[in-house]
C-alpha positions in Angstrom: -85.4 39.7 -2.4 -83.6 39.1 0.9 -80.8 41.5 1.8 -78.6 42.8 -1.0 -79.8 46.4 -0.5 -76.4 48.0 -1.0 -75.7 45.9 -4.1 -79.1 46.6 -5.6 -78.8 50.3 -5.0 -75.5 50.3 -6.8 -77.0 48.6 -9.8 -79.9 51.1 -9.9 -77.6 54.0 -9.4 -75.7 52.8 -12.5 -79.0 52.5 -14.4 -80.0 56.1 -13.4 -76.6 57.6 -14.4 -76.6 60.1 -17.3 -73.6 58.3 -18.8 -72.9 54.9 -20.0 -71.7 52.6 -17.2 -69.7 49.4 -17.0 -70.6 47.1 -14.1 -68.8 44.0 -12.9 -70.6 41.6 -10.5 -68.6 38.7 -9.1 -68.7 36.1 -6.4 -68.6 32.4 -5.8 -70.9 30.0 -7.5 -74.5 29.8 -6.2 -74.2 33.0 -4.2 -77.0 34.7 -6.1 -75.4 37.0 -8.6 -77.7 36.3 -11.5 -80.8 36.4 -9.3 -79.7 39.8 -7.9 -79.3 41.3 -11.4 -82.5 39.9 -12.8 -84.5 40.9 -9.8 -83.0 44.4 -9.8 -84.1 45.0 -13.4 -87.4 43.0 -13.2 -86.0 40.5 -15.8 -86.1 43.2 -18.5 -82.9 43.6 -20.6 -82.1 45.0 -24.0 -79.9 42.0 -24.4 -78.9 39.2 -22.1 -76.8 36.1 -22.6 -74.9 33.5 -20.6 -71.8 31.7 -21.5 -71.9 27.9 -22.0 -69.8 25.9 -19.6 -66.9 24.1 -21.4 -68.2 25.4 -24.8 -65.5 26.1 -27.4 -65.3 29.2 -29.5 -67.7 27.9 -32.2 -70.3 26.9 -29.6 -70.1 30.2 -27.8 -70.5 32.2 -31.0 -73.4 30.1 -32.2 -75.3 30.5 -28.9 -74.5 34.2 -28.9 -75.9 34.6 -32.4 -79.1 32.6 -31.4 -79.6 35.0 -28.4 -79.3 38.0 -30.7 -81.8 36.5 -33.2 -84.3 35.9 -30.4 -83.9 39.3 -28.8 -84.3 41.8 -31.7 -81.9 40.9 -34.5 -83.7 38.0 -36.3 -81.6 38.3 -39.5 -78.2 38.2 -37.7 -75.6 36.7 -40.0 -73.2 33.9 -38.8 -70.5 35.2 -36.5 -66.9 34.5 -37.5 -65.3 35.8 -34.4 -65.9 37.9 -31.3 -65.4 41.2 -33.1 -68.2 40.4 -35.5 -70.3 39.2 -32.5 -70.0 42.6 -30.8 -70.6 44.4 -34.1 -73.8 42.4 -34.3 -74.6 43.4 -30.7 -74.2 47.0 -31.7 -76.7 46.4 -34.5 -79.2 44.8 -32.1 -78.9 47.7 -29.7 -79.4 50.1 -32.5 -82.8 48.5 -33.2 -83.9 48.7 -29.6 -86.4 51.4 -28.5 -85.3 51.2 -24.9 -84.3 54.5 -23.4 -81.6 52.8 -21.3 -80.0 49.9 -23.0 -79.2 47.3 -20.4 -76.8 44.6 -21.6 -76.3 41.6 -19.3 -73.5 39.1 -20.1 -73.6 36.3 -17.6 -70.8 33.8 -16.9 -68.4 36.0 -18.8 -65.4 33.7 -18.1 -67.2 30.8 -19.9 -67.6 33.1 -22.9 -64.0 34.1 -23.1 -61.8 31.5 -21.3 -61.0 29.6 -24.6 -60.5 32.6 -26.9 -57.7 35.2 -26.3 -59.4 37.6 -28.6 -62.6 37.8 -26.5 -61.4 40.4 -24.0 -59.9 42.5 -26.8 -63.3 42.4 -28.5 -65.0 43.6 -25.3 -62.4 46.4 -25.1 -63.2 47.4 -28.6 -67.0 47.3 -28.0 -66.7 49.4 -24.8 -63.9 51.8 -25.6 -64.7 52.3 -29.3 -68.4 52.6 -29.1 -70.4 52.1 -25.9 -68.5 54.5 -23.6 -69.0 57.2 -26.3 -72.7 57.1 -25.8 -74.9 58.0 -22.8 -77.5 55.2 -22.9 -75.6 51.9 -22.3 -75.4 50.0 -19.1 -73.1 47.0 -19.6 -73.2 44.4 -16.8 -70.8 41.5 -16.8 -71.0 38.7 -14.3 -69.1 35.5 -13.4 -68.5 32.9 -10.7 -64.8 32.6 -11.6 -63.9 35.6 -9.5 -60.2 35.4 -10.1 -60.8 35.5 -13.9 -63.2 38.5 -13.6 -60.7 40.3 -11.4 -57.7 39.6 -13.6 -59.2 40.0 -17.0 -61.8 42.8 -16.4 -61.5 44.6 -13.1 -57.7 44.8 -12.9 -57.1 44.6 -16.6 -53.8 46.4 -17.4 -54.5 46.9 -21.1 -57.5 48.3 -22.9 -60.0 47.8 -20.1 -57.7 49.4 -17.5 -59.9 51.5 -15.1 -62.9 51.1 -17.5 -65.2 49.3 -14.9 -67.2 52.0 -13.2 -69.0 49.9 -10.6 -67.4 46.8 -8.9 -69.9 44.7 -7.0 -68.5 41.7 -5.1 -71.4 39.6 -3.9 -70.6 37.9 -0.6 -72.5 35.0 1.1 -75.4 35.8 3.4 -74.7 36.6 7.0 -76.4 34.8 9.8 -79.0 37.6 10.0 -79.7 37.4 6.2 -80.1 33.6 6.5 -82.6 34.2 9.3 -84.5 36.6 7.2 -84.5 34.0 4.4 -85.7 31.2 6.7 -88.5 33.5 8.0 -89.6 34.3 4.4 -89.8 30.5 3.7 -91.7 29.8 7.0 -89.0 27.3 8.1 -89.5 28.0 11.9 -85.9 27.6 12.9 -84.3 28.8 16.2 -81.1 30.8 16.0 -79.1 27.8 17.1 -80.6 25.8 14.3 -79.9 28.5 11.8 -76.3 28.5 13.0 -76.1 24.8 12.5 -77.4 25.1 9.0 -74.8 27.8 8.4 -72.1 25.5 9.6 -73.1 23.1 6.9 -74.1 25.4 4.0 -72.4 28.7 4.7 -74.4 31.7 3.6 -75.0 30.4 0.1 -78.7 31.0 -0.8 -78.9 28.2 -3.4 -78.1 25.6 -0.7 -80.6 27.0 1.7 -83.4 26.8 -0.8 -83.4 23.0 -0.4 -84.5 23.2 3.2 -88.1 22.0 3.6 -90.7 23.1 6.0 -91.9 20.5 8.5 -88.5 18.8 8.7 -86.0 19.1 11.5 -82.5 20.3 10.7 -81.2 16.8 11.0 -83.9 15.5 8.6 -83.2 18.2 6.1 -79.5 17.5 6.1 -80.2 13.8 5.7 -82.5 14.6 2.8 -80.1 16.9 1.1 -76.8 15.0 1.5 -77.5 11.4 2.4 -81.0 10.2 1.2 -79.9 9.6 -2.4 -82.0 12.6 -3.8 -79.0 13.9 -5.8 -79.7 17.4 -4.6 -76.1 18.3 -4.0 -74.4 15.1 -5.1 -72.3 16.6 -7.8 -72.0 20.1 -6.3 -68.5 19.7 -5.1 -67.1 18.7 -8.5 -69.2 21.4 -10.2 -68.2 24.0 -7.8 -64.5 23.8 -8.5 -64.7 22.9 -12.2 -66.9 25.9 -12.8 -64.3 28.2 -11.2 -61.0 26.9 -12.6 -60.1 25.6 -16.1 -57.8 23.0 -14.5 -59.3 22.4 -11.0 -57.1 19.5 -9.9 -54.3 21.5 -8.2 -56.8 23.6 -6.5 -58.7 20.6 -5.2 -55.4 19.1 -3.9 -54.8 22.4 -2.0 -58.1 22.5 -0.4 -58.0 18.7 0.4 -54.8 19.2 2.3 -56.2 22.3 4.1 -59.4 20.3 5.0 -57.3 17.9 7.1 -55.9 20.6 9.4 -58.2 22.8 11.3 -55.5 25.2 12.4 -54.4 25.9 8.9 -51.0 25.6 7.3 -48.1 27.7 6.3 -47.1 27.9 2.7 -44.3 25.4 3.1 -46.5 22.9 5.0 -49.2 23.2 2.4 -46.9 22.7 -0.5 -45.6 19.5 1.1 -49.0 18.2 2.0 -50.6 18.9 -1.4 -47.7 18.0 -3.7 -48.1 21.4 -5.3 -44.8 23.0 -6.1 -43.9 25.9 -3.8 -43.5 28.5 -6.5 -45.3 31.3 -8.2 -48.1 28.9 -9.3 -48.9 28.1 -5.7 -49.0 31.9 -4.9 -51.4 32.4 -7.7 -53.7 29.5 -6.8 -53.8 30.5 -3.1 -54.7 34.1 -4.2 -57.4 32.8 -6.5 -58.9 30.5 -3.8 -58.9 33.5 -1.5 -60.6 35.7 -4.0 -63.3 33.0 -4.5 -63.9 32.8 -0.7 -62.6 29.3 -0.1 -59.4 30.0 1.7 -58.5 32.7 4.2 -54.9 33.9 4.8 -54.2 34.9 8.4 -51.0 36.8 9.0 -49.5 35.7 12.4 -49.3 38.8 14.6 -45.8 40.2 14.5 -44.9 38.6 11.2 -45.0 39.8 7.6 -47.1 38.3 4.8 -44.6 35.5 4.4 -45.8 34.2 7.8 -49.4 33.7 6.6 -51.4 30.7 7.8 -53.9 29.5 5.2 -57.2 28.0 6.3 -60.0 26.4 4.4 -63.1 28.3 5.4 -65.8 27.2 3.0 -68.4 25.4 5.1 -69.9 23.3 2.3 -66.5 22.0 1.3 -65.5 21.1 4.8 -68.8 19.3 5.5 -68.4 17.5 2.2 -64.9 16.3 3.2 -65.8 15.4 6.7 -69.1 13.6 6.2 -70.5 13.3 2.7 -67.4 11.6 1.4 -67.0 9.4 4.5 -70.6 8.0 4.5 -69.4 5.1 2.5 -72.2 2.9 3.9 -74.8 5.0 2.2 -76.8 5.4 5.4 -79.9 7.5 4.5 -80.3 8.7 8.1 -76.6 9.3 8.7 -77.0 12.8 10.2 -80.0 12.0 12.4 -78.2 9.1 13.9 -75.2 11.3 14.6 -77.1 13.8 16.8 -75.7 12.7 20.2 -72.4 11.3 18.9 -68.9 12.5 19.9 -68.0 13.0 16.2 -70.8 15.5 15.7 -70.0 17.4 18.9 -66.4 17.6 17.9 -67.4 18.8 14.4 -69.8 21.4 15.7 -67.2 22.8 18.0 -64.8 23.4 15.1 -67.6 24.6 12.8 -68.7 27.2 15.4 -65.1 28.6 15.4 -65.4 29.0 11.6 -68.8 30.6 12.0 -67.3 33.2 14.3 -64.4 33.9 11.9 -67.0 34.6 9.2 -68.7 37.2 11.4 -65.7 39.1 12.7 -67.4 42.5 12.0 -70.3 41.5 14.2 -67.9 40.5 17.0 -66.3 43.9 16.7 -69.7 45.5 17.0 -70.6 43.4 20.1 -67.3 44.5 21.7 -68.3 48.1 21.0 -65.3 48.7 18.8 -67.0 49.0 15.5 -65.4 52.3 14.9 -61.9 51.3 16.1 -59.3 50.3 13.5 -58.4 46.7 14.1 -56.6 43.9 12.4 -57.5 40.2 12.7 -54.7 37.7 13.2 -54.0 34.1 14.1 -51.0 33.1 16.3 -49.1 29.9 16.9 -46.6 29.6 19.7 -44.4 26.7 20.7 -47.0 25.1 22.9 -50.3 26.9 22.1 -52.2 28.6 19.4 -54.9 31.3 19.1 -57.4 31.2 16.2 -58.5 34.8 16.5 -56.7 37.9 17.8 -58.2 41.4 17.4 -55.3 43.8 17.4 -56.8 47.2 18.1 -55.5 50.7 17.5 -56.8 51.8 20.9 -54.1 49.8 22.8 -55.9 46.5 23.3 -55.5 43.0 21.9 -58.5 40.7 22.3 -57.7 37.0 22.5 -60.9 35.3 21.4 -61.7 31.9 22.8 -64.6 30.3 20.8 -66.5 27.6 22.6 -69.7 25.9 21.5 -72.1 24.7 24.2 -75.9 24.1 24.3 -76.2 26.3 27.4 -74.1 28.8 29.3 -70.5 27.7 29.1 -68.8 26.8 32.4 -65.1 27.9 32.4 -63.2 25.1 34.1 -59.9 25.2 35.9 -58.3 23.5 32.8 -59.8 26.2 30.5 -58.5 29.0 32.8 -55.0 27.4 33.0 -54.9 26.9 29.2 -55.8 30.5 28.6 -53.3 31.8 31.2 -50.6 29.8 29.4 -51.7 31.1 25.9 -51.8 34.7 27.2 -48.4 34.4 28.9 -46.7 32.8 25.9 -48.2 35.3 23.5 -47.1 38.3 25.5 -43.6 36.9 26.0 -43.2 35.8 22.4 -44.5 39.0 20.8 -43.3 41.5 23.4 -46.6 43.4 23.0 -47.1 46.5 25.1 -50.8 46.5 24.6 -53.3 45.3 27.2 -54.4 41.7 26.4 -58.1 41.0 27.0 -59.7 37.6 27.1 -63.0 37.4 25.2 -65.2 34.3 25.2 -67.5 33.8 22.2 -70.1 31.2 23.0 -73.8 30.8 22.1 -75.3 31.7 25.5 -72.5 33.3 27.4 -70.5 32.0 30.4 -71.6 30.9 33.9 -70.5 33.1 36.7 -67.7 31.4 38.7 -64.2 32.2 40.0 -62.6 31.7 36.5 -65.2 33.8 34.7 -63.7 36.8 36.5 -60.6 36.5 34.3 -62.7 37.2 31.2 -63.0 40.8 30.2 -65.8 40.4 27.7 -68.2 37.9 26.2 -69.9 37.6 22.8 -73.0 35.5 22.4 -74.8 33.9 19.4 -77.4 36.7 19.2 -74.5 39.2 18.7 -73.5 37.3 15.5 -77.0 38.0 14.1 -76.7 41.8 14.5 -76.5 42.5 10.7 
């Protein structure tokens, strides 16, 4: 298993505990939650079951009963509700000879989304029985992160503070994707791994479609444009699996997908035709919890000044290219290699890549131990996508530029940065030193303008961990 050492250790620590433990694992669809849990326990569970997508209460109970019958309780009677279902689970556990009873309930939101009594039954099972023993390890898992957080982790009723281990599973970093590529024998350079990351993000499921012997362009053609249906329905499946009514969420991300710099709440409400009220607040929060949208607070402003950006690489690539390939060209991406459209896209996608590896940028700047906040900023005539506001009296203005070789800072670049820096200092009134940092794959060429740059971060730095 690639990476996930910390998360696997937490699962095994919960297993080794002398008490019963309640574990919640959550993260976006396809990030590898189920794989992590199964691998950590060598696919051996006292009981395991996964919810059925879009299944009503009767379907969920029938499938739950079938799982019980096949895993140690063959004479399980019909289940009339979730209370009887968890009573039956107690019976099945009582018949087990396992020293540590590991119960794995996958896609918990699908089990309970259409039945208000489901969570109450989970509460009764845990509070009234399992927590009073010393041999139960209950693991619940789900892609609908916002549902797991609201109903289980941050539950204000019977499950309040009952979860003993919270394991949010994040996408792979560039380094973990490199390790995965090496394990598959894909023979990719770091620049090629970065390009794949710009398309797929760090989602392992998407990476497993890459084939040995094909170039990156050939692989992208094969996955998205060759009619192989590998990810044809993934966009619709992605959002419908997370949200019971996905349409407003899709309108929000569609609006955000059109504006690279992001939008304020008011701008977003107008562009998406989603009312600017509490429902928009909830949806933006849920999209953020699921990893699709990032909220940047503009420096010097409170939360109300947040700028929302769509940051899911797969979604952005889908909007920009998969949808627009109306001609059905099977070699669409290969034919785009030297195009202006691709070079523009890769420049913007590289900025996103950097924003997804801000901890690595901090480490490269040797401020890993310095408290820092990340911001965006928009002035009257300029904008800055990444500011690092440090507790040691420095603010880094990060300029992210993609280039196939060492980047040559031109007079226009230097003048633009001088204007940004001047407007930023004048508008915010900051008393901190303002450093210019260039983030570019291979560094910058030495010339007169490079002397105005205090630090550089290169692609290799983003692969640090």
